[in-house]
C-alpha positions as CSV (number, residue, x, y, z in Angstrom):
1,X,-23.2,19.6,-27.7
2,X,-21.5,16.1,-27.7
3,X,-21.7,13.5,-25.3
4,X,-19.9,10.1,-24.8
5,X,-22.6,7.9,-23.2
6,X,-21.3,4.6,-21.6
7,X,-23.7,1.9,-20.1
8,X,-22.0,1.0,-16.8
9,X,-22.6,-1.7,-13.9
10,X,-20.6,0.7,-11.8
11,X,-19.3,4.3,-12.0
12,X,-17.9,6.9,-9.5
13,X,-16.5,10.3,-9.6
14,X,-13.9,11.5,-6.9
15,X,-12.8,15.1,-6.2
16,X,-9.7,15.6,-4.2
17,X,-10.1,12.0,-2.7
18,X,-13.7,12.2,-1.9
19,X,-16.3,10.3,-3.7
20,X,-18.9,12.7,-4.8
21,X,-21.0,10.4,-7.2
22,X,-21.7,6.7,-7.2
23,X,-24.0,4.5,-9.1
24,X,-24.5,0.9,-10.0
25,X,-26.7,0.2,-13.1
26,X,-26.9,3.0,-15.3
27,X,-24.9,5.5,-17.4
28,X,-21.7,7.7,-17.2
29,X,-22.3,10.7,-19.5
30,X,-19.2,12.7,-20.4
31,X,-20.9,16.1,-21.9
32,X,-19.1,18.8,-23.9
33,X,-20.3,22.1,-24.6
34,X,-19.4,23.8,-28.0
35,X,-19.4,27.3,-29.2
36,X,-22.9,28.4,-30.0
37,X,-24.6,25.6,-28.3
38,X,-28.1,26.6,-26.6
39,X,-30.5,25.4,-24.3
40,X,-32.4,23.8,-27.3
41,X,-29.0,21.6,-27.5
42,X,-29.3,20.8,-24.0
43,X,-32.8,19.7,-24.1
44,X,-32.3,17.5,-27.3
45,X,-29.4,15.7,-25.6
46,X,-31.3,15.1,-22.3
47,X,-34.5,13.8,-24.2
48,X,-32.3,11.6,-26.3
49,X,-30.2,10.1,-23.5
50,X,-33.1,9.4,-21.5
51,X,-34.9,7.5,-24.1
52,X,-31.9,5.8,-25.7
53,X,-32.5,1.9,-25.7
54,X,-29.2,0.8,-24.3
55,X,-30.5,-1.8,-21.9
56,X,-31.3,-5.6,-22.6
57,X,-34.4,-7.5,-21.9
58,X,-34.5,-10.9,-20.6
59,X,-33.9,-12.3,-24.1
60,X,-30.8,-10.2,-24.6
61,X,-32.5,-7.6,-27.0
62,X,-31.7,-3.8,-26.3
63,X,-35.4,-2.6,-25.7
64,X,-34.9,-0.3,-22.5
65,X,-33.7,3.1,-21.6
66,X,-32.0,4.1,-18.6
67,X,-35.5,5.3,-17.4
68,X,-37.1,2.0,-18.1
69,X,-34.9,0.0,-16.2
70,X,-34.6,2.6,-13.0
71,X,-31.1,3.2,-13.8
72,X,-29.2,6.3,-12.6
73,X,-26.9,8.7,-14.6
74,X,-23.5,10.5,-13.6
75,X,-22.8,13.5,-15.8
76,X,-19.6,14.8,-16.1
77,X,-18.4,18.0,-17.8
78,X,-15.9,17.2,-20.6
79,X,-14.7,20.2,-22.9
80,X,-12.0,18.0,-24.2
81,X,-14.7,16.5,-26.3
82,X,-14.1,19.5,-28.7
83,X,-10.5,18.8,-29.0
84,X,-9.3,19.1,-32.6
85,X,-6.7,16.7,-33.3
86,X,-6.4,17.0,-36.9
87,X,-3.3,19.5,-37.1
88,X,-0.1,19.0,-35.1
89,X,0.5,16.9,-32.1
90,X,-1.5,19.3,-29.2
91,X,-5.3,19.4,-29.6
92,X,-6.8,22.7,-30.3
93,X,-9.9,23.5,-28.0
94,X,-11.1,26.4,-29.8
95,X,-14.4,24.9,-30.5
96,X,-15.3,24.4,-26.9
97,X,-17.6,27.1,-25.3
98,X,-16.2,29.6,-22.6
99,X,-16.3,28.1,-19.0
100,X,-18.9,30.8,-18.1
101,X,-21.4,29.9,-20.6
102,X,-20.6,26.2,-20.6
103,X,-21.3,26.0,-16.9
104,X,-24.7,27.3,-17.4
105,X,-25.6,24.9,-20.3
106,X,-24.0,22.0,-18.4
107,X,-26.3,22.8,-15.3
108,X,-29.3,23.1,-17.8
109,X,-28.4,19.8,-19.4
110,X,-28.5,18.2,-15.9
111,X,-31.6,19.9,-14.9
112,X,-33.5,18.8,-18.0
113,X,-32.1,15.1,-17.6
114,X,-33.5,15.0,-14.2
115,X,-36.8,16.4,-15.5
116,X,-37.0,13.3,-17.9
117,X,-37.4,11.2,-14.9
118,X,-33.8,9.9,-14.5
119,X,-31.9,10.2,-11.1
120,X,-28.6,12.2,-12.0
121,X,-25.7,12.6,-9.8
122,X,-22.8,14.7,-11.4
123,X,-19.1,15.8,-11.1
124,X,-17.8,19.0,-10.4
125,X,-17.6,21.6,-13.1
126,X,-14.0,22.6,-14.1
127,X,-12.5,20.5,-11.1
128,X,-9.9,17.7,-11.7
129,X,-11.8,14.5,-11.0
130,X,-11.0,10.9,-10.8
131,X,-13.8,9.0,-12.8
132,X,-13.9,5.2,-12.4
133,X,-16.3,2.9,-14.3
134,X,-17.0,-0.5,-15.1
135,X,-18.5,-0.4,-18.9
136,X,-21.2,-3.0,-19.2
137,X,-20.7,-4.7,-22.7
138,X,-19.0,-2.6,-23.5
139,X,-21.8,-0.2,-24.7
140,X,-20.6,3.2,-25.7
141,X,-22.3,5.7,-27.9
142,X,-21.6,9.2,-29.1
143,X,-24.4,11.5,-29.3
144,X,-24.4,15.2,-30.8
145,X,-26.9,17.8,-30.8
146,X,-28.3,18.7,-34.3
147,X,-26.0,20.9,-36.4
148,X,-26.6,24.6,-36.3
């Protein structure tokens, strides 16, 4: 599994013109599910993301996790994180998991993140979405579950 994590001062997701998720201080997490990923990968990412120190203390040092600053998270499924652009001009998505299996792991990831004590909102799996954010910093990280 892969995740792009952005520290945000605001983020929202719209589907068909309706806002379905909105947060102020927190993280926007774009998560991709790859072939062969498992529940262990979802658990690893949930623990890692909930505990990552991405927020500043009063002195400007990065000492706090989203959980410690009472932040929220919006999770958006993003199979395009598995787009392979090394050949040609059209990305290949053969590394992405099938939608049926990916949806189960996506939901598992969201549940495990919530179990880590982080309020979670989410996009709609396999739906066209408008994602808006104000990246705070900017502060963006790429996190991957351990190699198989």
